[in-house]
C-alpha positions in Angstrom: 16.4 -8.8 11.2 17.0 -11.7 14.2 18.9 -11.3 17.3 17.8 -7.9 17.4 17.6 -7.4 20.8 20.2 -4.7 21.3 19.5 -2.6 18.6 18.0 0.7 19.8 15.3 2.7 18.0 17.6 5.1 16.3 19.4 2.3 14.9 15.9 0.0 13.9 14.9 3.3 12.1 18.2 4.4 10.4 18.3 0.5 9.0 14.5 0.7 7.6 15.6 3.9 5.7 18.6 2.0 4.7 16.5 -0.8 2.9 13.6 1.6 1.7 11.2 -1.4 1.7 7.6 -0.8 3.3 8.5 -2.1 6.3 11.7 -3.9 8.0 11.3 -6.0 11.0 13.6 -6.9 13.7 13.1 -9.9 15.8 13.9 -9.9 19.5 13.3 -12.3 22.4 9.8 -13.8 23.7 8.2 -13.6 27.0 6.1 -16.3 29.2 3.1 -15.0 26.5 5.2 -14.7 23.3 7.6 -16.7 21.3 9.4 -13.4 20.1 8.9 -9.8 19.8 8.4 -8.3 16.3 9.5 -4.8 15.8 7.9 -3.5 12.5 9.4 -0.1 11.0 8.4 1.8 8.1 11.1 4.6 6.9 9.3 7.0 8.7 8.3 5.4 12.5 8.0 2.1 14.0 4.1 0.5 13.6 1.9 -0.5 16.4 1.2 -3.6 13.8 1.3 -5.2 10.5 -0.1 -8.0 8.2 2.6 -8.9 6.0 5.8 -8.3 7.8 4.1 -10.4 10.5 3.4 -13.3 8.0 7.3 -13.1 6.5 8.9 -13.2 9.8 6.9 -16.0 11.3 8.0 -17.8 8.0 11.6 -16.6 9.0 11.6 -17.9 12.1 10.3 -21.5 11.1 13.2 -21.4 8.5 15.8 -20.1 11.0 14.7 -22.7 13.8 14.5 -25.7 11.1 10.7 -26.1 11.5 8.5 -27.0 8.5 5.2 -26.5 10.6 4.8 -24.0 13.3 2.6 -21.8 15.5 3.6 -19.1 16.9 2.4 -15.8 19.3 4.4 -12.6 18.4 4.2 -9.6 20.6 3.9 -6.1 18.8 2.9 -3.2 20.5 -0.5 -3.6 19.4 -1.0 -6.6 21.5 -0.6 -10.7 20.9 -1.3 -12.3 17.6 -1.6 -16.0 16.8 0.8 -16.7 13.3 1.0 -19.9 11.5 3.4 -21.0 8.4 4.0 -24.3 6.4 7.1 -24.3 4.8 8.2 -26.0 1.6 12.0 -25.2 0.5 12.0 -21.4 -0.5 8.0 -21.1 -0.8 5.7 -21.0 2.4 2.0 -20.4 3.2 1.3 -18.0 6.4 -1.6 -16.9 8.3 -2.2 -14.7 11.6 -4.9 -13.9 13.7 -5.2 -10.0 13.9 -6.3 -8.1 16.9 -10.4 -7.6 17.5 -11.7 -4.5 15.1 -11.8 -1.0 16.2 -14.2 0.8 14.2 -13.4 4.4 14.0 -15.3 7.1 12.7 -17.0 7.4 9.0 -14.9 9.9 6.7 -16.0 12.9 4.6 -15.9 10.7 1.0 -15.0 13.7 -0.8 -12.0 14.5 1.4 -10.6 11.3 1.3 -10.9 10.7 -2.7 -9.5 14.1 -3.2 -6.3 12.7 -1.7 -6.1 10.1 -3.9 -7.3 11.9 -7.1 -10.6 11.0 -7.2 -13.8 12.7 -6.9 -17.1 12.1 -4.9 -18.7 10.5 -7.7 -16.1 7.6 -7.7 -17.2 6.6 -4.3 -19.5 3.4 -3.7 -23.3 5.0 -3.1 -24.1 2.4 0.0 -20.6 1.7 1.5 -18.6 5.0 3.6 -15.4 5.9 4.1 -14.2 4.9 7.4 -11.3 4.6 9.8 -11.1 0.8 10.9 -8.5 -0.7 12.8 -7.3 -4.9 13.2 -4.3 -3.5 15.0 -3.4 -0.3 13.2 -5.9 2.7 11.6 -6.3 2.1 8.1 -8.8 4.7 6.1 -11.0 2.5 4.0 -13.0 4.1 1.0 -15.0 2.0 -1.3 -15.0 2.8 -4.7 -17.5 2.5 -7.5 -16.0 0.8 -9.9 -12.5 -0.7 -11.6 -12.0 2.2 -13.4 -11.9 4.5 -10.6 -9.5 2.3 -8.7 -6.9 2.2 -12.0 -7.5 6.3 -12.1 -6.2 6.6 -8.5 -3.3 9.2 -8.3 -2.6 10.4 -4.7 -1.7 14.0 -3.9 1.5 14.0 -1.5 0.5 16.6 0.3 -3.3 15.9 0.9 -2.3 12.0 1.6 0.3 12.8 4.1 -2.7 15.2 5.9 -5.0 12.9 5.6 -2.8 10.2 7.3 -1.8 12.3 9.7 -4.8 13.5 11.1 -6.5 10.0 11.6 -2.9 8.2 12.9 -3.5 6.1 9.6 -0.9 4.3 7.8 -2.8 3.8 4.4 -5.3 4.9 2.5 -7.2 1.5 1.1 -9.1 2.2 -1.9 -11.4 -1.1 -2.9 -13.7 -2.0 -5.1 -15.8 -4.5 -3.3 -17.8 -7.2 -4.3 -19.4 -8.8 -1.2 -22.1 -11.0 -2.9 -18.9 -13.2 -4.4 -16.6 -12.2 -1.5 -13.9 -11.0 -3.4 -12.4 -7.1 -3.7 -9.3 -5.3 -5.9 -7.4 -3.0 -4.0 -4.8 -0.7 -3.7 -2.9 1.1 -0.7 -1.2 4.4 -0.6 1.2 5.6 2.1 3.5 8.4 2.7 7.4 8.1 2.7 10.0 10.7 3.7 10.5 13.7 1.5 6.5 13.7 0.7 6.8 10.7 -1.6 3.8 8.7 -2.0 4.3 5.0 -2.2 1.8 2.4 -3.1 2.0 -1.1 -1.2 1.5 -4.4 -3.4 0.0 -6.3 0.0 -1.1 -5.0 2.8 -2.5 -7.6 5.6 -3.0 -4.9 7.9 -5.8 -2.9 6.1 -7.0 -6.5 4.5 -7.9 -7.1 7.8 -9.9 -3.8 8.5 -11.7 -4.2 5.1 -12.6 -7.6 6.0 -14.2 -6.7 9.0 -15.6 -3.7 8.1 -17.5 -5.7 4.7 -18.8 -8.5 7.7 -20.1 -5.8 9.7 -21.9 -4.2 6.6 -22.8 -7.1 4.6 -22.7 -10.2 6.7 -20.0 -11.9 5.0 -17.3 -14.2 6.4 -14.5 -14.5 3.9 -13.2 -12.7 1.3 -10.7 -12.6 -1.2 -8.6 -9.6 -2.2 -6.1 -8.8 -5.5 -3.6 -6.3 -4.9 -0.9 -5.1 -6.2 -2.0 -6.0 -10.0 -1.7 -2.5 -11.6 2.1 -2.3 -10.0 2.9 -5.8 -11.8 3.3 -7.3 -8.4 0.0 -9.0 -8.0 -1.0 -10.6 -4.5 -4.0 -11.9 -3.4 -4.9 -12.1 0.7 -7.3 -14.4 1.9 -9.2 -13.4 5.1 -12.0 -15.0 7.3 -13.7 -13.9 10.4 -12.9 -16.2 13.2 -14.9 -14.9 16.4 -13.8 -11.6 17.4 -11.0 -11.5 15.0 -9.7 -11.7 11.2 -7.6 -14.4 9.7 -5.3 -12.9 7.1 -3.3 -15.2 5.1 -1.6 -15.8 2.0 1.6 -17.2 0.0 5.2 -16.2 1.3 8.6 -16.3 -1.3 11.8 -16.4 0.5 13.5 -14.4 -2.0 17.2 -13.7 0.0 19.4 -14.3 2.9 22.2 -12.6 4.6 24.2 -11.6 7.3 24.6 -7.7 8.5 27.3 -7.0 10.7 26.6 -3.3 12.4 
C-alpha cells in the first residue's frame, strides 16, 4: 500500500490479516538515507525485514513513479537495503542486497526435523541445522534428498514452538547441491489459529541459505527452486557481494487498486 504514513500499527496489522497474504507491505516516506520506508507485516506481526515483499515493493514504487529502471534504498527495522528494479509492462526483474549475515547457533536437527514431520535420518550428514539471518532469523535445515523434502508435513504446535523459541520467521528446509550451485527448498511458517503455511518464495530465507553455503562450501552463487510442489514454482538467484548477499528474481504485477480507509 502506498501513502501509508498516517496508518498506525493496529490498522496495518488488521489490513494484513484481511488480505491473508504471507506479507503485506506499506510504503511510507523516506529520509536522508532512504528513498522510502517499507513496513512489512505478516498476519501475526511486523517483520524486521523480508525478501520478496522488498522486491515487489521496489517494483511497485518504480511503477508508481513511472520509472522503467530504478535503484532505491529502502529502510526497514533491520536497516538499509539497496534494491534494483527493471520493468517491462507488467513483468519486471528485481534484486536486493540483504543485511550482512549473522550466524546463530547450530540447532538440534532432530528437534527441527520433528517440527516438519521428519526424523533425524532425513538430515544431511555434513550440513547441520542452524539459525542464520540476513535481516530476519531463519531456521535452516539441509535434508538428505528430494524424497525427504517432499515428505515434510509440519506439526502446527511443534513448528510454532520452534519458531517462537528462536524468534525465527520460517523453517527453511532445503536439498543442497553446492557442487552445482543449486538447491530445492520449502519454507514453513505459522499463522493465527495454529495454522501452518507454506511460502512459495522466501527471499529472506534464500539469503541466509546462500550465506550458510558460502561459509561451509565456499560457493559464491546459488539458484534456489521453491514452491514447486505447491504448483507455484519460483526461482531465486543468489550471489555473494562483499559481506552481503544479493537475492533477485522475476516479479509479475497481478493487480492494482485503491483502498479507502
